[in-house]
C-alpha positions as CSV (number, residue, x, y, z in Angstrom):
1,M,-19.2,-10.8,38.6
2,S,-16.3,-8.4,37.7
3,M,-16.8,-5.7,35.1
4,R,-14.7,-5.8,32.0
5,K,-12.1,-3.0,31.9
6,D,-12.7,-0.2,29.5
7,F,-9.6,0.3,27.3
8,S,-11.2,2.8,24.9
9,A,-9.0,5.6,26.2
10,Y,-5.7,3.6,25.8
11,T,-3.5,4.1,22.8
12,D,-2.6,1.0,20.7
13,E,0.9,1.2,22.1
14,A,-0.2,1.5,25.7
15,L,-2.5,-1.4,25.2
16,F,0.3,-3.5,23.9
17,L,2.4,-2.7,27.0
18,L,-0.4,-4.4,29.0
19,V,-0.3,-7.3,26.5
20,K,3.4,-7.7,27.1
21,E,2.6,-8.2,30.8
22,G,0.2,-11.0,29.9
23,H,-3.1,-9.0,30.2
24,K,-5.5,-11.1,28.1
25,E,-8.3,-8.6,28.1
26,A,-5.9,-6.0,26.6
27,F,-5.0,-8.5,23.9
28,E,-8.7,-9.2,23.2
29,D,-9.2,-5.4,22.7
30,I,-6.3,-5.2,20.3
31,Y,-7.8,-8.2,18.4
32,R,-11.1,-6.4,18.1
33,R,-9.4,-3.1,17.0
34,F,-7.4,-4.6,14.2
35,W,-9.1,-7.8,13.1
36,Q,-11.3,-6.3,10.4
37,E,-8.7,-3.8,9.2
38,L,-6.0,-6.5,8.8
39,L,-8.5,-8.9,7.2
40,D,-9.4,-6.3,4.6
41,A,-5.8,-5.6,3.9
42,A,-5.0,-9.3,3.6
43,Y,-7.9,-10.0,1.3
44,R,-7.0,-7.1,-1.0
45,R,-3.7,-8.8,-1.6
46,V,-4.5,-12.5,-1.7
47,K,-8.1,-12.3,-3.0
48,V,-9.0,-15.5,-1.0
49,Q,-11.1,-15.1,2.1
50,D,-9.9,-18.3,3.9
51,T,-6.3,-17.5,3.2
52,A,-6.7,-13.9,4.4
53,M,-8.3,-15.1,7.6
54,E,-5.5,-17.7,8.2
55,L,-2.8,-15.0,7.7
56,V,-4.4,-12.5,10.1
57,Q,-5.3,-15.2,12.7
58,S,-1.7,-16.5,12.8
59,L,-0.3,-12.9,12.9
60,L,-2.4,-11.9,15.9
61,V,-1.8,-15.2,17.7
62,D,1.9,-14.8,17.3
63,L,1.6,-11.2,18.6
64,Y,0.4,-12.6,21.9
65,L,2.7,-15.7,22.0
66,K,5.8,-13.6,21.2
67,R,4.7,-10.5,23.1
68,E,7.7,-10.6,25.5
69,T,10.3,-10.5,22.8
70,I,8.5,-7.9,20.5
71,S,9.9,-4.4,20.7
72,L,7.9,-1.7,18.8
73,N,10.1,0.8,16.9
74,T,7.0,2.3,15.3
75,S,3.3,2.3,15.9
76,L,1.5,-0.9,16.6
77,R,-0.6,-0.4,13.4
78,S,2.5,0.0,11.3
79,Y,4.1,-3.1,12.9
80,L,1.0,-5.2,12.3
81,H,0.7,-4.1,8.6
82,T,4.4,-4.7,8.0
83,S,4.2,-8.1,9.6
84,L,1.1,-8.9,7.5
85,K,2.9,-7.8,4.3
86,N,5.8,-10.1,5.1
87,R,3.5,-13.0,5.8
88,V,1.7,-12.4,2.4
89,L,5.1,-12.3,0.6
90,N,6.2,-15.5,2.3
91,A,3.0,-17.2,1.3
92,I,3.4,-16.0,-2.3
93,R,7.0,-17.2,-2.4
94,S,5.9,-20.6,-1.1
95,Q,3.2,-20.7,-3.8
96,L,5.8,-19.8,-6.5
97,V,8.0,-22.7,-5.3
98,R,5.1,-25.1,-5.5
99,N,4.1,-23.9,-8.9
100,T,7.6,-24.2,-10.2
101,Y,7.9,-27.7,-8.8
102,Q,4.6,-28.7,-10.3
103,Q,5.5,-27.3,-13.7
104,Q,8.8,-29.1,-13.7
105,V,7.1,-32.4,-12.9
106,L,4.6,-31.8,-15.8
107,N,7.5,-31.0,-18.1
108,G,9.7,-33.9,-16.9
109,G,12.4,-31.5,-15.9
110,S,14.8,-31.2,-13.0
111,L,13.3,-30.9,-9.5
112,H,16.4,-29.6,-7.8
113,Q,16.1,-25.8,-8.1
114,P,12.6,-24.5,-7.5
115,D,13.8,-22.0,-4.9
116,A,16.4,-20.5,-7.2
117,A,13.8,-20.1,-10.0
118,S,11.4,-18.4,-7.7
119,T,14.0,-16.1,-6.2
120,L,15.2,-15.1,-9.6
121,Q,11.6,-14.2,-10.7
122,L,11.1,-12.1,-7.5
123,K,14.4,-10.3,-8.0
124,E,13.5,-9.5,-11.6
125,L,10.1,-8.2,-10.6
126,Q,11.7,-6.0,-7.8
127,R,14.0,-4.5,-10.4
128,H,11.1,-3.5,-12.6
129,I,9.3,-2.1,-9.6
130,D,12.3,0.0,-8.7
131,E,12.5,1.4,-12.2
132,S,8.8,2.1,-12.3
133,C,8.8,4.0,-9.0
134,A,11.9,6.0,-10.1
135,S,9.9,7.1,-13.2
136,M,7.1,8.7,-11.1
137,P,7.0,12.4,-10.5
138,E,8.4,13.2,-7.1
139,K,5.2,14.3,-5.4
140,C,3.4,11.3,-7.0
141,R,6.0,8.9,-5.6
142,E,5.9,10.5,-2.2
143,V,2.1,10.2,-1.9
144,F,2.3,6.5,-3.1
145,Y,4.9,5.6,-0.4
146,L,3.0,7.3,2.4
147,S,-0.1,5.3,1.4
148,R,1.5,1.9,0.7
149,R,4.5,1.9,3.0
150,E,3.3,4.0,6.0
151,H,-0.3,2.9,5.7
152,L,-1.6,6.5,6.1
153,S,-5.1,7.4,5.0
154,Y,-5.6,9.9,2.2
155,Q,-6.8,12.5,4.8
156,H,-3.6,12.0,6.8
157,I,-1.4,12.3,3.7
158,A,-3.3,15.5,2.7
159,R,-2.7,17.1,6.1
160,Q,1.0,16.0,6.1
161,L,1.7,17.3,2.6
162,D,-0.6,20.3,2.9
163,I,-2.6,19.4,-0.1
164,S,-6.2,18.4,-0.7
165,V,-7.6,14.9,-0.4
166,N,-8.6,15.2,-4.1
167,T,-5.0,15.9,-5.0
168,V,-3.8,12.9,-3.1
169,E,-6.3,10.7,-4.9
170,K,-5.1,12.0,-8.3
171,H,-1.4,11.3,-7.4
172,M,-2.4,7.7,-6.4
173,V,-4.3,7.1,-9.6
174,K,-1.2,8.3,-11.5
175,A,1.2,6.2,-9.5
176,L,-0.9,3.0,-9.9
177,K,-1.3,3.7,-13.6
178,I,2.4,3.9,-14.1
179,L,3.0,0.7,-12.1
180,R,0.4,-1.2,-13.9
181,S,1.7,0.0,-17.3
182,H,5.3,-1.1,-16.4
183,L,4.3,-4.4,-14.7
184,K,1.3,-5.6,-16.7
185,Q,3.1,-8.8,-17.6
186,Y,3.1,-9.9,-13.9
187,H,0.3,-11.6,-12.0
188,Y,-1.7,-8.9,-10.2
189,I,-1.6,-10.3,-6.7
190,L,2.2,-10.8,-6.8
191,F,2.7,-7.3,-8.2
192,W,0.5,-5.7,-5.6
193,C,2.2,-7.3,-2.6
194,L,5.8,-6.7,-3.8
195,V,5.0,-3.1,-4.7
196,L,4.7,-2.4,-1.0
197,D,8.4,-3.1,-0.6
198,A,9.6,-1.1,-3.6
199,R,12.5,1.3,-3.4
200,P,13.7,4.0,-3.2
201,R,12.0,5.6,-0.2
202,P,10.5,9.0,-0.9
203,P,12.7,12.0,0.0
204,A,11.9,14.0,3.1
205,R,9.6,16.9,2.4
206,L,11.2,20.3,2.8
207,A,9.4,22.7,5.1
């Protein structure tokens, strides 16, 4: 009986190179490394355990099935979180289309433009997000993007910006307070997912 290979010393990216070569045990290790982390992230956004599990399951399965064509331009963690965010957004857009269709049926209205209505709503929300982020103080906005776009921990952000973890937390509280104040008319889940894709990007920090 062969011993299972120990991948603990491998970086995520080195492990994925093995996956690209069809190494199933390497993929199983990636699955174990990221399953709970991605599931928690998905659940925070969709608030439904079964939906969160389906999203993460399909993401990791596709990672293996499409391994030969996937080219990492960033860390594997960042790639997975970005891919998960896109899947959540697509799921929400699909739900918006279904909701629009159902509402039109109930109201006896036209059934020909649910996609247009959903797209318009998303664009309007994105415009409000842009305006809200632009109104944040510079350091507050920078901390927010490092957390929500780059998926960095508060400890990592503190080290990168040379500030305390407590200061990072205060900036995040302020950022979320500004966003919730500006976007309180929108459904919480939709707001939280789209805010990950808000613009503009934070300016590079000067040395």
